[in-house]
C-alpha positions, 0 to 999 in steps of 0.5 A, spaced: 044 295 513 039 294 518 039 298 524 036 295 530 038 300 536 033 305 539 036 312 538 038 311 546 042 306 544 045 310 538 046 315 543 050 310 547 054 307 541 056 315 539 059 316 546 063 310 546 066 313 539 067 319 542 072 315 547 075 313 541 076 319 539 082 320 544 086 314 541 091 316 537 087 318 530 080 318 528 077 312 525 076 313 517 069 315 515 067 308 512 070 305 518 065 310 523 059 308 518 061 300 519 059 301 526 053 303 526 051 297 523 052 289 523 051 283 519 048 277 522 052 272 524 047 267 525 044 267 518 037 267 520 032 271 522 032 268 529 038 272 531 035 276 535 031 271 540 038 267 541 042 268 548 047 273 548 054 270 546 060 275 548 064 272 542 059 273 537 056 279 540 062 284 542 068 281 538 066 279 531 061 285 532 061 291 536 056 291 541 053 296 545 051 296 553 044 294 551 047 287 547 052 286 552 046 286 557 044 281 553 050 277 554 050 277 561 044 278 563 044 281 569 046 289 570 052 287 575 056 284 570 054 289 565 056 295 569 062 292 570 064 289 563 062 295 559 067 301 561 072 296 560 071 293 553 071 300 550 078 300 553 079 294 549 076 297 543 080 304 544 086 300 544 086 294 539 080 296 534 083 302 530 089 298 528 085 293 524 083 295 517 077 291 516 071 292 521 069 286 521 074 282 524 077 283 530 085 281 532 087 276 537 089 282 541 082 284 542 079 278 543 084 276 549 082 283 552 074 283 551 074 275 553 078 277 560 074 283 562 068 278 565 073 274 569 073 278 575 079 273 577 084 275 572 088 278 574 086 275 581 084 280 586 086 275 591 092 275 596 097 270 592 100 268 599 094 267 602 089 264 597 088 257 593 084 260 588 080 265 585 072 263 583 069 268 578 062 270 580 057 275 576 060 282 578 064 279 584 069 274 585 069 269 591 077 268 594 078 261 597 083 261 603 089 257 605 089 255 612 091 260 617 088 266 612 081 269 612 078 276 609 075 277 603 081 277 599 085 272 604 089 278 606 088 277 614 093 272 617 089 268 623 093 269 629 093 262 631 096 263 638 091 268 640 085 266 636 083 260 640 084 255 634 089 251 637 086 245 640 089 244 648 096 241 647 097 243 640 103 247 643 106 243 649 109 250 651 110 257 647 106 258 640 109 263 636 105 266 629 107 266 622 104 268 616 099 263 615 100 259 620 104 258 627 110 254 630 111 251 637 117 252 641 120 250 648 122 252 654 129 252 656 131 245 658 126 242 653 127 240 646 122 239 640 119 232 638 119 230 631 111 232 631 113 239 631 108 240 637 110 236 643 116 238 648 121 233 651 124 234 657 132 234 656 135 230 662 141 233 664 143 228 669 144 223 664 147 228 659 152 230 663 153 225 669 158 230 673 154 236 672 153 236 680 160 233 682 159 229 689 152 231 689 145 227 687 143 229 680 135 230 680 132 231 674 126 236 673 121 238 668 126 243 664 131 243 669 135 239 674 137 240 681 143 238 685 141 235 692 145 233 698 142 229 704 138 232 709 143 237 714 147 239 708 147 244 702 150 244 695 156 248 694 155 250 686 162 252 686 165 247 688 159 242 687 160 238 694 155 238 699 157 243 705 154 241 712 149 246 715 150 249 722 143 249 724 146 252 731 148 257 728 141 259 726 139 260 733 135 253 731 134 251 739 131 255 745 137 252 749 143 248 747 144 246 740 149 241 738 151 241 731 154 234 727 155 232 720 148 233 717 144 234 722 143 238 729 140 236 736 136 240 741 137 239 748 134 241 754 136 241 762 132 236 764 135 236 772 131 243 771 125 240 769 125 241 762 123 236 756 124 238 749 117 240 746 114 236 739 117 241 735 124 239 737 127 246 738 123 249 744 123 246 752 117 245 756 116 244 763 115 236 764 108 235 766 105 230 771 101 225 769 099 222 775 100 225 782 103 221 788 100 222 795 106 226 798 102 227 804 107 227 810 105 227 818 109 231 823 107 226 828 111 220 823 118 221 824 122 219 817 128 214 819 131 214 811 132 222 811 139 221 811 143 217 806 149 218 810 147 213 815 148 218 821 142 219 826 136 223 824 135 225 832 139 224 837 137 224 845 140 224 851 138 222 858 140 222 865 136 217 869 137 215 877 142 209 878 137 205 879 133 206 873 134 201 867 134 202 859 127 202 856 124 204 850 117 203 846 115 206 839 111 204 833 115 202 827 114 201 820 118 199 814 120 195 808 128 195 809 131 189 811 137 192 814 139 197 818 139 200 825 133 202 829 136 205 835 142 206 838 144 207 845 151 209 849 154 212 855 160 217 854 164 214 859 165 207 860 164 205 852 158 201 853 153 201 848 146 197 846 143 196 838 137 194 835 137 193 829 134 190 823 137 184 819 134 179 814 127 183 816 128 180 823 130 184 829 137 184 832 140 186 838 148 187 839 150 190 845 157 190 849 158 193 856 163 192 862 162 184 862 162 182 855 159 184 847 154 179 845 149 179 838 142 175 839 138 175 833 130 175 833 127 168 832 120 172 831 117 174 825 120 178 819 117 185 820 119 189 814 112 188 810 110 195 811 105 194 817 105 198 823 108 194 829 109 196 836 116 194 839 119 195 846 125 194 850 125 193 857 132 192 861 131 188 867 135 187 873 136 179 870 135 180 862 134 184 856 128 183 853 125 185 846 118 185 844 114 186 837 107 187 839 107 185 846 110 178 844 117 177 846 121 175 840 129 177 843 131 175 850 138 176 854 139 173 860 144 175 865 147 181 861 149 185 867 147 192 867 147 195 860 150 202 862 154 203 868 152 209 873 157 215 875 156 218 881 149 215 882 147 217 875 146 214 868 147 218 862 145 216 856 145 218 848 139 215 844 141 216 837 135 214 832 136 210 825 143 210 824 150 210 828 153 216 830 160 219 827 166 215 830 161 210 832 164 204 828 164 199 835 159 194 832 160 187 833 157 184 826 158 189 820 151 192 818 149 197 813 146 203 818 141 206 813 135 204 814 128 207 810 122 207 816 118 210 820 117 211 827 111 214 831 108 213 838 115 213 842 116 213 849 124 214 852 125 211 858 118 212 860 119 219 860 114 219 854 116 223 847 122 226 850 121 233 846 122 229 840 116 232 837 118 239 838 125 237 835 121 235 827 115 238 828 118 244 823 123 240 819 119 237 813 124 233 811 123 228 817 116 227 817 114 220 814 109 219 808 102 218 811 101 212 806 107 208 803 107 202 798 114 197 796 119 200 792 124 206 791 121 213 790 124 218 786 121 225 787 125 228 781 130 231 785 136 227 784 139 220 782 142 214 786 149 211 783 152 204 784 158 200 782 156 194 780 161 189 776 157 186 769 162 182 767 161 174 767 169 173 766 175 174 771 178 177 766 173 181 764 175 179 756 172 182 750 164 180 750 164 177 757 159 182 760 151 181 760 146 188 762 139 184 764 135 189 768 128 187 771 124 193 773 117 195 776 116 202 775 110 207 776 111 214 773 108 220 776 111 224 770 112 223 762 119 224 762 125 222 765 131 217 766 130 210 769 137 207 768 144 209 765 151 208 765 156 213 766 163 213 764 167 220 765 163 225 762 159 221 757 153 217 758 154 211 753 147 207 755 141 210 758 134 208 758 129 213 759 121 215 759 120 220 753 113 224 752 111 222 745 112 227 740 106 225 735 100 228 734 094 226 736 097 221 742 096 226 749 098 222 755 102 217 751 109 215 752 115 212 749 121 208 752 127 209 749 134 206 749 139 210 748 147 208 746 153 213 745 147 219 744 143 215 739 137 212 740 137 205 738 130 202 741 124 206 741 117 203 744 111 204 740 107 209 744 104 206 751 101 209 757 106 209 761 104 214 766 098 212 768 098 210 775 099 203 773 105 198 774 109 197 768 114 191 767 120 192 763 126 187 762 132 189 758 137 185 756 144 187 752 150 183 750 156 184 746 151 181 740 145 183 741 139 187 745 132 186 747 127 190 750 121 188 753 115 192 756 109 188 759 111 182 755 111 186 748 118 185 745 121 191 741 128 190 737 132 196 734 130 200 729 137 201 726 140 197 720 145 191 722 151 194 721 149 201 725 147 196 731 153 192 730 157 199 731 154 201 737 154 195 740 162 195 739 162 202 742 159 199 748 163 193 749 169 198 749 166 201 754 165 195 759 172 193 759 173 199 764 169 200 770 162 204 770 158 207 774 150 205 774 146 211 775 138 210 777 133 215 776 137 220 773 144 222 770 151 225 774 152 232 773 154 232 766 153 236 760 146 236 758 149 234 751 151 227 753 144 224 752 138 226 749 134 225 756 137 228 762 130 229 767 130 226 773 125 220 774 119 222 778 115 215 781 117 208 783 121 203 782 123 196 783 129 193 780 133 187 779 140 187 775 143 181 773 139 177 778 140 181 784 136 186 787 138 193 788 138 196 795 139 203 794 142 203 801 148 200 798 149 206 793 155 210 793 151 216 792 143 217 793 140 224 793 137 224 800 130 226 798 130 218 795 126 213 799 130 206 798 124 201 800 118 205 800 114 209 795 109 214 797 102 211 794 099 214 787 092 218 787 087 214 784 079 217 783 
């Protein structure tokens, strides 16, 4: 037997045998002696130079640690192999009677020792395979696992490994993977990643009852029209009473689906841009309201009674005389009325058709004489004189005789040597209904520089000095002036047929206006406590439109026409035309035509309501509305400015009104201030 091992090697071998002694019983002496030598399996002298082979070196023969090193050619695997190799020997080799052949059990045990993947150290759930390395191993992990043995699950939901959109909503980690979940109201697409909205409105058509169902992402909502709120119990839309929430600063009117705030325009208020609060109506272009105490306002009283009374006692030989300056745009009215107490004689100087007219009655005869001179109602100042002589009565305009009455006899008879004359200016005294030809006594004009009975002013100046309403405006223009303190009312007939049949009426307005304030009623129809129709200025509510206004046409509290934002309050005259019949509406401002913004059926409904109103008598108001609830119309503010008006081709004379605030000037308007 040839011994190839050094002493150290033999020592190691014996140490291995000592380990074997721990087995069931000791090896026999022959077997133990055989372990110290081996036969050459290569059958040649070059066996020692061949690379080690595990089968040959350590299974067919016993090997020591050095020989095992020759097989593995590295210390790491040798250190791992050899203790396990000794363990295999202890378990299987002692049963074999011949030491020259190993059993299959030993072969399997020894062959498996170098494969560090048998058994696999890798986590079976997280690994794909185990790769044997020299003294080590490498686990190949499945997707979603990590670690040297693939033992750690990767939390894809937190690790940032998912791409944006991999899960539409929620991510839930599971061992080695993850799952996407959807929020309520969504369902998972077949791709297992995408969440798709569940359209409840289509799946359950009656889910909202009478309300409108609006689908949302992951949900739905039941919608009602503005002004209504959804009742989830009854599944119906209920009106919201905005007025119960103190929405409006002044007066609030709730109606189905909405509400309206109202301000008292007659107190100088207008609705603010928020549609809730009230603001003071602003002056956008001032009027020259300067009055002069030495000029008498002859149109102070709408009642038609005189604005000034004078009384004179003159000697029997004196005759009636008067002289004054006079200005007017009015065409009819009484300038001066004089009478005596006892004889019932009277004399009247009036204006008819813009020309002077004299009516008188004395103890001899009644008489009416009209001037053949020019019209004097053009707004200019004229000096008028009345001179009674023994043989005539002479009326002059600027020293030119325009009326001469020959041999009238003495106008006023004397009593006890004196003649007592009462003079009334601008009107008829109460009960003095003795005119020969009927005449409207109201006269809008101005008088100054008077001289009565050759006695001068006769105290008129002191009478009117401290009464501002008796003072006349210094500069006036043609038109009716509404100072924003009242309105005028007329009874007009709009019917085109005698029987006033349905639809046989028309409203044709032609207005020329100059507004001083940005809000106010121009024209309205009043019936009981309702305003079935109104035309008004209103301040524009739009942002960035300062100093602009809208013209609105309102029917039964509904705005049916609204113009663009216009400069309607800049001191310039504006031409407005309104034509209404039972079938149509046409509003025109400075040549620009505006139609209704309502749907056809809505406009037809409003016209039908108006047609019903027009079958009965209605009152026409100008410059405002009567004292009715402010909720009757969106704008109740009184108009401030000047107006000239034709209705159905007839020029409107406010002296013919059934009501007119005394502050309204029927035929004269103060001039506008212009820089």
